[in-house]
C-alpha positions as CSV (number, residue, x, y, z in Angstrom):
1,M,114.2,-32.1,2.7
2,H,112.9,-35.5,1.7
3,S,115.2,-37.3,4.2
4,K,114.1,-35.0,7.1
5,L,110.4,-35.8,6.5
6,T,111.1,-39.5,6.3
7,H,113.1,-39.3,9.5
8,A,110.2,-37.4,11.2
9,F,107.7,-40.0,10.0
10,A,109.8,-42.9,11.3
11,C,110.1,-41.2,14.7
12,A,106.4,-40.6,14.9
13,C,105.7,-44.3,14.0
14,A,108.2,-45.5,16.6
15,F,106.6,-43.2,19.3
16,G,103.2,-44.6,18.5
17,V,104.4,-48.2,18.7
18,T,106.0,-47.4,22.0
19,L,102.8,-45.9,23.4
20,A,100.7,-48.9,22.2
21,C,103.3,-51.4,23.9
22,A,103.2,-49.4,27.2
23,A,99.4,-49.5,27.2
24,T,99.4,-53.2,26.6
25,I,101.9,-53.9,29.4
26,R,99.9,-51.7,31.7
27,A,96.6,-53.5,30.8
28,D,98.3,-56.9,31.2
29,S,99.6,-56.0,34.7
30,T,96.3,-54.6,36.0
31,P,94.3,-57.3,37.8
32,E,90.9,-58.0,36.5
33,P,88.0,-57.0,38.8
34,P,86.1,-59.9,40.3
35,P,83.0,-61.1,38.4
36,D,79.9,-59.1,39.1
37,T,77.6,-61.0,41.4
38,T,74.9,-58.3,41.6
39,T,71.5,-58.4,39.9
40,A,70.9,-57.2,36.3
41,E,69.3,-54.0,37.8
42,S,72.6,-52.7,39.1
43,Q,74.1,-53.1,35.6
44,W,71.7,-50.5,34.3
45,T,72.7,-46.9,35.1
46,Q,70.1,-44.6,36.4
47,R,70.3,-42.8,33.1
48,D,69.6,-45.9,31.1
49,I,66.6,-46.7,33.3
50,Q,65.1,-43.2,33.0
51,R,65.7,-43.2,29.3
52,Q,63.7,-46.5,28.9
53,I,60.8,-45.2,31.1
54,D,60.8,-41.8,29.3
55,R,60.6,-43.5,26.0
56,Y,57.3,-45.3,27.0
57,R,55.9,-42.3,28.9
58,H,56.4,-40.0,25.8
59,E,54.8,-42.5,23.6
60,T,51.9,-42.7,26.0
61,W,51.6,-38.9,26.1
62,R,51.7,-38.7,22.3
63,W,48.7,-40.9,22.0
64,Q,46.9,-39.3,24.9
65,R,47.3,-35.9,23.3
66,T,45.9,-37.4,20.0
67,M,42.9,-38.5,21.9
68,G,42.6,-35.4,23.9
69,R,43.0,-37.1,27.1
70,K,44.7,-36.1,30.4
71,L,48.4,-37.2,30.4
72,T,49.4,-40.0,32.8
73,R,52.4,-38.4,34.6
74,K,53.0,-41.1,37.1
75,L,52.0,-44.8,37.6
76,K,49.5,-45.5,40.3
77,D,51.2,-47.8,42.8
78,P,54.6,-48.0,40.9
79,P,56.4,-51.2,41.3
80,A,59.7,-51.1,43.3
81,D,61.5,-53.4,40.9
82,V,63.0,-51.3,38.0
83,Q,62.4,-54.0,35.3
84,T,58.8,-54.3,36.3
85,K,58.3,-50.6,36.3
86,I,59.7,-50.4,32.7
87,A,57.4,-53.2,31.7
88,V,54.5,-51.5,33.2
89,W,55.1,-48.3,31.3
90,Q,55.6,-50.3,28.1
91,R,52.1,-52.0,28.6
92,V,50.5,-48.6,29.3
93,A,52.1,-47.2,26.0
94,L,50.9,-50.2,24.0
95,K,47.4,-50.1,25.4
96,T,47.2,-46.3,24.8
97,R,48.4,-46.6,21.2
98,E,45.9,-49.5,20.5
99,R,43.0,-47.4,21.9
100,A,44.1,-44.1,20.0
101,Q,44.4,-46.0,16.7
102,N,40.9,-47.2,17.0
103,P,38.5,-44.3,17.7
104,P,35.1,-45.5,18.8
105,H,33.3,-44.3,15.6
106,R,36.2,-44.9,13.1
107,R,34.0,-46.6,10.6
108,Q,31.5,-43.7,10.6
109,W,34.3,-41.0,10.4
110,L,35.7,-42.8,7.4
111,C,32.3,-42.9,5.8
112,I,31.8,-39.2,6.3
113,H,35.3,-38.6,5.1
114,R,34.5,-40.4,1.9
115,F,31.8,-37.8,1.0
116,E,33.7,-34.7,2.3
117,G,37.3,-34.0,1.3
118,A,40.9,-35.0,1.3
119,W,42.6,-35.3,4.7
120,T,44.8,-32.5,3.5
121,D,42.2,-30.2,2.0
122,P,43.4,-26.7,2.7
123,N,40.4,-24.7,1.3
124,P,38.7,-22.3,3.7
125,P,36.2,-22.2,5.3
126,Y,36.4,-26.0,5.9
127,Y,39.6,-27.8,6.4
128,G,40.7,-31.5,6.3
129,G,39.0,-34.8,5.6
130,L,36.0,-34.0,7.8
131,Q,35.6,-30.5,6.6
132,M,35.9,-28.7,10.0
133,D,35.5,-25.0,10.2
134,L,37.7,-22.9,12.5
135,S,35.2,-22.6,15.4
136,F,34.8,-26.4,15.4
137,Q,38.6,-26.9,15.4
138,R,39.0,-24.4,18.3
139,A,36.3,-26.1,20.3
140,Y,37.3,-29.8,19.8
141,G,41.0,-29.6,18.7
142,G,42.3,-26.4,20.2
143,G,45.6,-27.9,21.2
144,L,46.2,-29.3,17.7
145,L,45.1,-26.0,16.1
146,S,47.6,-24.0,18.2
147,R,50.5,-26.6,17.6
148,K,49.9,-27.7,14.0
149,G,47.6,-25.1,12.4
150,T,44.4,-26.0,10.6
151,A,43.0,-29.5,10.4
152,N,44.5,-30.0,6.9
153,H,47.9,-30.3,8.9
154,W,46.6,-32.9,11.3
155,T,46.8,-36.6,10.8
156,P,43.6,-38.5,9.9
157,L,43.5,-40.0,13.4
158,E,43.8,-36.5,15.0
159,Q,40.9,-35.3,12.8
160,M,38.8,-38.3,13.8
161,W,39.5,-37.7,17.5
162,A,38.5,-34.0,17.2
163,A,35.3,-35.1,15.6
164,E,34.9,-37.8,18.3
165,R,35.2,-35.1,21.0
166,A,32.3,-33.2,19.3
167,H,30.3,-36.4,19.2
168,R,30.9,-37.1,22.9
169,A,30.0,-33.5,23.8
170,G,26.5,-34.3,22.5
171,R,26.7,-33.0,18.9
172,G,26.5,-36.5,17.4
173,F,27.0,-36.6,13.7
174,Y,25.0,-33.4,13.1
175,P,27.9,-31.2,12.2
176,W,27.9,-33.2,8.9
177,P,24.1,-33.3,8.1
178,N,24.2,-34.4,4.5
179,T,27.1,-36.8,4.6
180,A,25.9,-38.3,8.0
181,R,22.5,-39.0,6.1
182,Y,24.4,-40.6,3.2
183,C,26.1,-42.8,5.6
184,G,22.9,-43.6,7.5
185,L,23.9,-42.0,10.8
186,I,21.1,-39.6,11.2
């Protein structure tokens, strides 16, 4: 039995070596294609190009959703050059992220938060670091409320942007009458 296994193993090894040699001979006899003289654009497949663009578009959309802004679906006057189009989407994503990470009244929201609760405070009727009730969350963070639940599940930036929407709607800092006074805001 032992000699049959040894013989089978030797045959399998020989067959593998034969295949490897045949592949090498075939590879050596195949002429190399001429060097590519086309631009770098053509080296990218359409899938690679779309993947790069989608990466920046989705990042832009993420930050626009955080701010409660309309999503930028297409570029205005998109460039014809693929590399330039990717670079434009990258710039849009970077600018959107920078804007989203710096809400207009960030310092004020952080001051209010200091007197309110933890960003993850789950105790009803007020949730999160800015102590928002459910009607406030529905009005100024409805998308977040439906996707993530109450404000204690939102990031601090998402909570600040919901408060910013209330501020822009004319409510100012009055939904936080005591803490806004402590911070010198009203």
